[in-house]
C-alpha positions in Angstrom: 179.2 71.0 -81.5 176.1 72.1 -83.4 176.5 74.9 -85.8 175.7 78.5 -83.8 177.5 76.6 -80.8 180.5 79.4 -81.2 178.5 80.8 -79.2 177.7 78.9 -76.1 179.7 77.8 -73.3 184.0 77.6 -72.8 185.3 76.6 -76.2 189.0 75.3 -77.7 189.7 76.5 -80.8 192.2 74.9 -83.1 195.0 77.7 -84.1 195.3 77.6 -87.6 194.1 73.2 -86.8 198.1 73.2 -85.2 200.9 75.0 -86.1 203.4 72.4 -84.3 202.0 68.7 -85.2 201.1 68.9 -88.3 201.3 71.5 -91.5 199.3 74.6 -90.2 196.0 75.1 -92.2 195.7 72.0 -93.6 193.4 69.3 -93.5 195.7 66.9 -91.3 196.3 70.2 -88.8 192.5 71.0 -88.7 191.5 67.1 -88.3 194.5 66.7 -85.7 192.7 69.4 -83.4 189.4 67.9 -83.9 190.1 64.4 -83.6 191.9 65.9 -80.1 188.7 67.6 -78.6 188.7 71.2 -80.3 185.3 72.4 -80.5 186.1 75.3 -83.6 188.6 75.8 -85.8 190.6 79.1 -86.6 191.7 80.0 -89.8 193.3 82.7 -92.6 192.5 83.3 -95.6 194.1 85.0 -98.5 193.5 86.2 -101.8 194.5 84.3 -105.2 195.5 86.3 -107.9 191.7 85.0 -109.8 189.8 86.0 -106.8 189.7 82.7 -104.7 190.1 82.7 -101.1 193.1 80.3 -100.1 193.2 78.9 -96.5 196.9 79.8 -95.3 198.3 82.9 -92.7 201.6 84.3 -94.7 201.2 86.7 -97.8 204.2 84.7 -99.3 203.9 80.9 -99.8 207.7 80.8 -99.1 207.2 79.4 -95.3 205.3 76.9 -95.5 205.1 75.7 -99.3 208.1 74.8 -101.5 206.7 77.6 -103.7 207.6 81.6 -103.9 206.3 84.7 -104.0 203.2 86.4 -102.7 200.1 84.1 -102.6 197.6 87.0 -104.9 200.2 86.7 -107.7 199.0 83.4 -108.1 196.3 81.0 -109.7 194.6 78.8 -107.3 195.4 76.1 -110.2 199.0 76.7 -109.7 198.5 77.1 -105.9 197.0 73.6 -105.7 200.3 72.0 -107.4 202.2 73.3 -104.4 203.0 70.9 -101.3 201.9 72.5 -98.2 203.9 69.9 -95.8 207.3 70.7 -97.6 208.7 72.5 -94.7 206.8 71.2 -91.5 209.4 69.8 -89.1 208.8 67.5 -86.1 211.9 66.2 -84.2 214.4 67.2 -87.0 212.3 65.3 -89.7 209.6 66.2 -92.1 207.3 63.6 -92.5 204.6 65.7 -94.7 207.3 66.5 -97.1 205.7 64.5 -100.1 202.8 63.2 -99.3 200.1 65.1 -101.2 199.6 68.3 -98.6 198.0 71.2 -100.5 196.5 74.6 -99.8 192.7 74.6 -99.8 190.1 77.1 -100.3 188.1 78.5 -97.5 185.1 76.6 -99.7 186.6 73.6 -99.7 187.1 73.9 -95.5 183.6 74.7 -95.7 182.7 71.6 -97.6 184.7 68.9 -95.1 183.7 70.3 -91.9 179.9 71.3 -92.4 179.4 71.3 -88.6 182.0 72.9 -87.0 182.2 76.6 -86.5 185.4 78.4 -87.9 186.9 81.7 -86.8 187.9 83.2 -89.6 191.1 86.3 -89.7 190.9 88.1 -93.0 194.1 89.1 -93.8 193.9 91.1 -97.2 192.7 94.4 -96.4 190.9 94.6 -100.2 187.3 95.4 -100.4 187.2 92.2 -103.0 188.4 89.7 -99.9 185.4 91.0 -98.2 183.0 90.2 -101.2 185.1 87.1 -101.5 183.9 85.8 -98.6 180.5 87.2 -98.4 180.2 84.9 -101.2 181.6 81.9 -100.1 179.6 81.8 -97.1 176.2 82.8 -98.3 177.0 79.7 -101.1 177.7 77.3 -98.2 175.0 78.7 -95.9 177.7 78.5 -93.1 176.7 82.6 -91.4 175.8 80.9 -88.5 179.0 79.0 -87.4 181.4 82.0 -88.4 182.9 84.7 -86.6 184.9 87.2 -88.8 188.5 88.6 -87.5 191.3 90.7 -89.5 193.7 93.4 -87.8 192.3 95.6 -90.2 189.6 98.0 -88.9 188.7 99.1 -91.9 188.0 95.6 -93.0 185.4 94.9 -90.0 183.7 98.6 -90.7 183.0 96.4 -94.1 181.8 93.2 -92.9 179.4 94.7 -90.0 178.3 97.6 -92.5 177.4 94.6 -94.8 175.1 92.9 -92.2 175.3 90.0 -93.7 174.3 88.4 -90.5 177.9 87.1 -89.5 179.4 87.5 -85.9 182.9 89.5 -85.8 186.0 90.0 -83.6 187.6 92.8 -82.0 190.0 94.9 -84.2 192.6 97.1 -82.9 190.1 100.6 -82.8 187.6 97.9 -80.5 190.5 96.9 -78.0 191.2 100.9 -77.3 187.6 101.3 -77.1 187.0 98.3 -74.4 190.3 99.2 -72.6 189.2 102.5 -72.1 185.5 101.2 -70.7 187.7 99.3 -68.4 190.0 102.0 -67.0 187.2 104.4 -66.7 184.4 101.9 -65.4 181.8 102.7 -68.2 180.2 99.9 -68.7 176.6 100.8 -69.0 177.3 103.1 -71.1 179.5 101.1 -73.7 177.5 98.8 -76.4 180.8 96.9 -78.2 179.9 96.4 -82.1 182.5 93.1 -82.0 180.5 90.1 -80.4 184.4 88.4 -79.4 187.7 89.6 -78.1 190.1 87.6 -79.3 193.5 88.7 -77.7 196.6 87.5 -76.3 196.8 87.4 -72.9 199.7 90.7 -72.9 200.2 93.2 -75.7 203.5 95.8 -75.3 203.8 95.2 -71.7 200.0 95.3 -71.2 198.6 92.8 -69.2 195.1 91.4 -71.2 194.0 88.7 -69.1 193.7 89.9 -65.5 190.1 88.6 -63.9 189.4 92.5 -64.0 189.2 92.4 -67.4 187.5 89.6 -68.5 184.6 90.8 -65.9 184.7 94.3 -68.1 184.4 91.9 -71.1 181.4 89.9 -69.6 180.0 92.9 -68.2 179.6 94.6 -71.5 177.8 90.8 -72.8 181.0 90.1 -74.7 183.3 86.7 -74.5 187.3 86.8 -74.9 188.9 84.4 -76.1 192.8 83.9 -75.7 195.8 83.1 -78.3 197.7 81.1 -78.6 198.1 79.2 -75.4 199.9 76.0 -75.7 200.4 75.5 -72.3 198.1 73.9 -70.1 198.6 75.5 -66.9 198.5 79.1 -68.6 194.9 77.6 -70.2 193.9 76.5 -67.0 194.6 80.0 -65.3 192.9 81.7 -67.9 189.7 79.4 -67.7 189.7 79.6 -63.9 190.1 83.8 -64.1 186.4 83.4 -66.9 187.8 83.1 -70.5 185.5 81.7 -72.5 188.1 80.3 -75.2 191.3 78.8 -75.4 193.1 79.1 -79.1 195.7 76.4 -79.0 198.4 74.7 -81.4 197.8 71.9 -79.0 194.6 70.5 -78.5 195.4 67.2 -77.4 197.2 68.7 -74.3 194.3 71.5 -73.7 191.6 69.6 -74.2 191.3 67.5 -71.2 191.0 71.2 -69.1 187.6 72.0 -70.8 186.2 68.7 -69.3 187.7 69.0 -66.0 186.1 72.7 -66.0 182.9 71.3 -66.8 183.0 68.6 -64.2 183.4 71.7 -61.5 
């Protein structure tokens, strides 16, 4: 897929590359997703103590590395000495431990995958995180292949006000507004700020994957991606209902559905 291709057609995004078949948010995970047919990568970033954007999900090191403590309390140099494959287990084995797998920066990720669309979830609700994102994306001339997401409404407001040309995903307030639009049928009068709605099929008992809700998003000129879908039957149902994208740990299982869908 060419830069900007995340805008077009049905798309499969590798969830942190994969959280199952390799250590999440590492090069082996991203390589797995792309090797098995993912069109784009989904990832997370957090700030190090010295202001680098680290590709990792948790705010702490304990679950995914042999380190301890908060990411933001460590320098990049210290973080890259850790074993990012230390805890990953497959069939009661830990095949990635001691294999030299380390945490990477967003800049390193952009350099390794220069033609791949990347969906970036900004985890830190800090002004410095937004500024760091802007600087890295501009340095690597990557704006045309990036979607910025965050669970923090304030962070999304900062990104949109900056107006650097980055596409954005929906935050909490955006989702509430879309739900109201759907329920009140006010599509003609609603111009959503986000370019994408990246959501689970259900949230707190509320169904978000009905054909009607997908149509509402489409009528507002936006696209919808569902996470985290590892079951092929569930992914197939979502695609039939009109979903534009699937975020999955199992590109090897889900990618064939996209070939089938295009052949129909």
